[in-house]
C-alpha positions as a Markdown table, in Angstrom:
| # | Residue | x | y | z |
|---|---|---|---|---|
| 1 | Met | -53.1 | 113.4 | -18.2 |
| 2 | Asn | -49.5 | 113.4 | -17.1 |
| 3 | Ala | -47.3 | 116.3 | -16.1 |
| 4 | Ser | -45.2 | 116.0 | -19.3 |
| 5 | Asn | -48.3 | 116.9 | -21.4 |
| 6 | Thr | -47.8 | 120.4 | -22.8 |
| 7 | Asn | -51.5 | 121.1 | -22.4 |
| 8 | Tyr | -51.2 | 120.5 | -18.6 |
| 9 | His | -50.9 | 123.8 | -16.7 |
| 10 | Arg | -51.4 | 123.5 | -13.0 |
| 11 | His | -51.6 | 126.8 | -11.1 |
| 12 | Ser | -49.4 | 126.9 | -8.0 |
| 13 | Ile | -51.2 | 128.1 | -4.9 |
| 14 | Arg | -47.9 | 128.8 | -3.1 |
| 15 | Leu | -47.3 | 132.3 | -1.9 |
| 16 | Pro | -44.6 | 133.9 | -4.1 |
| 17 | Gly | -41.4 | 134.5 | -2.2 |
| 18 | Tyr | -42.5 | 132.7 | 1.0 |
| 19 | Asp | -40.0 | 130.4 | 2.6 |
| 20 | Tyr | -42.0 | 127.2 | 3.3 |
| 21 | Ser | -39.1 | 125.7 | 5.2 |
| 22 | Gln | -39.5 | 128.2 | 8.0 |
| 23 | Glu | -41.4 | 127.5 | 11.2 |
| 24 | Gly | -45.1 | 127.9 | 10.9 |
| 25 | Ala | -48.5 | 126.2 | 10.9 |
| 26 | Tyr | -49.5 | 124.5 | 7.6 |
| 27 | Tyr | -52.8 | 123.0 | 6.3 |
| 28 | Ile | -52.3 | 120.2 | 3.9 |
| 29 | Thr | -54.6 | 117.8 | 2.0 |
| 30 | Ile | -53.2 | 114.6 | 0.3 |
| 31 | Cys | -55.6 | 113.0 | -2.1 |
| 32 | Thr | -55.4 | 109.5 | -3.5 |
| 33 | Tyr | -54.8 | 109.0 | -7.2 |
| 34 | Asn | -58.1 | 109.4 | -9.2 |
| 35 | Arg | -59.8 | 110.1 | -5.8 |
| 36 | Lys | -60.1 | 106.3 | -5.3 |
| 37 | Asn | -61.4 | 105.3 | -1.9 |
| 38 | Leu | -58.4 | 103.5 | -0.5 |
| 39 | Phe | -58.4 | 104.3 | 3.2 |
| 40 | Gly | -61.8 | 102.9 | 4.3 |
| 41 | Glu | -65.5 | 103.9 | 4.3 |
| 42 | Ile | -68.0 | 106.0 | 6.1 |
| 43 | Lys | -70.7 | 104.0 | 8.0 |
| 44 | Asn | -73.3 | 105.7 | 10.2 |
| 45 | Asn | -71.4 | 109.0 | 9.9 |
| 46 | Glu | -68.2 | 107.4 | 11.2 |
| 47 | Met | -65.0 | 106.8 | 9.3 |
| 48 | Ile | -64.0 | 103.1 | 9.5 |
| 49 | Leu | -60.4 | 102.8 | 8.5 |
| 50 | Asn | -59.4 | 99.7 | 6.5 |
| 51 | Glu | -55.9 | 98.3 | 6.6 |
| 52 | His | -54.6 | 101.0 | 4.3 |
| 53 | Gly | -56.2 | 103.7 | 6.4 |
| 54 | Lys | -54.6 | 102.3 | 9.5 |
| 55 | Ile | -51.2 | 102.3 | 7.8 |
| 56 | Ala | -51.7 | 105.9 | 6.6 |
| 57 | Asn | -52.6 | 106.9 | 10.2 |
| 58 | Glu | -49.6 | 105.1 | 11.6 |
| 59 | Phe | -47.2 | 106.7 | 9.2 |
| 60 | Trp | -48.7 | 110.1 | 9.7 |
| 61 | Glu | -48.3 | 109.8 | 13.5 |
| 62 | Ala | -44.7 | 108.6 | 13.1 |
| 63 | Ile | -43.6 | 111.8 | 11.3 |
| 64 | Pro | -42.2 | 113.4 | 14.5 |
| 65 | Lys | -40.0 | 110.4 | 15.1 |
| 66 | His | -38.3 | 111.0 | 11.8 |
| 67 | Tyr | -38.4 | 114.8 | 11.9 |
| 68 | Pro | -37.9 | 115.7 | 15.6 |
| 69 | Asn | -38.6 | 119.5 | 15.0 |
| 70 | Thr | -42.0 | 118.7 | 13.6 |
| 71 | Gln | -45.1 | 119.0 | 15.8 |
| 72 | Leu | -48.4 | 117.6 | 14.5 |
| 73 | Asp | -51.8 | 119.0 | 15.2 |
| 74 | Glu | -55.1 | 117.6 | 14.3 |
| 75 | His | -55.6 | 115.3 | 11.3 |
| 76 | Val | -58.4 | 113.3 | 9.7 |
| 77 | Ile | -58.3 | 110.4 | 7.3 |
| 78 | Met | -61.2 | 110.1 | 4.9 |
| 79 | Pro | -61.9 | 107.4 | 2.3 |
| 80 | Asn | -59.9 | 109.2 | -0.4 |
| 81 | His | -57.7 | 111.8 | 1.3 |
| 82 | Val | -55.8 | 112.9 | 4.4 |
| 83 | Met | -56.2 | 116.4 | 5.8 |
| 84 | Ala | -54.0 | 117.9 | 8.5 |
| 85 | Tyr | -54.0 | 121.3 | 10.2 |
């Protein structure tokens, strides 16, 4: 289903009236399309990043180089999503 479908109604979880450009701590989750496992796999309860997972990690950690006022906290890359808080 694509966003132009008139039957598609996604509810926003954003706080009405809140300025998300202001300083603050944010929790985000970025999921892969169709939740496809693109970043690696879990073996013996450990996440093993594949080449795509390593690239995702590298780009995530480079964010402060491009946005100097950004400070990253903890993040985790799972087989089909990236979470940061």
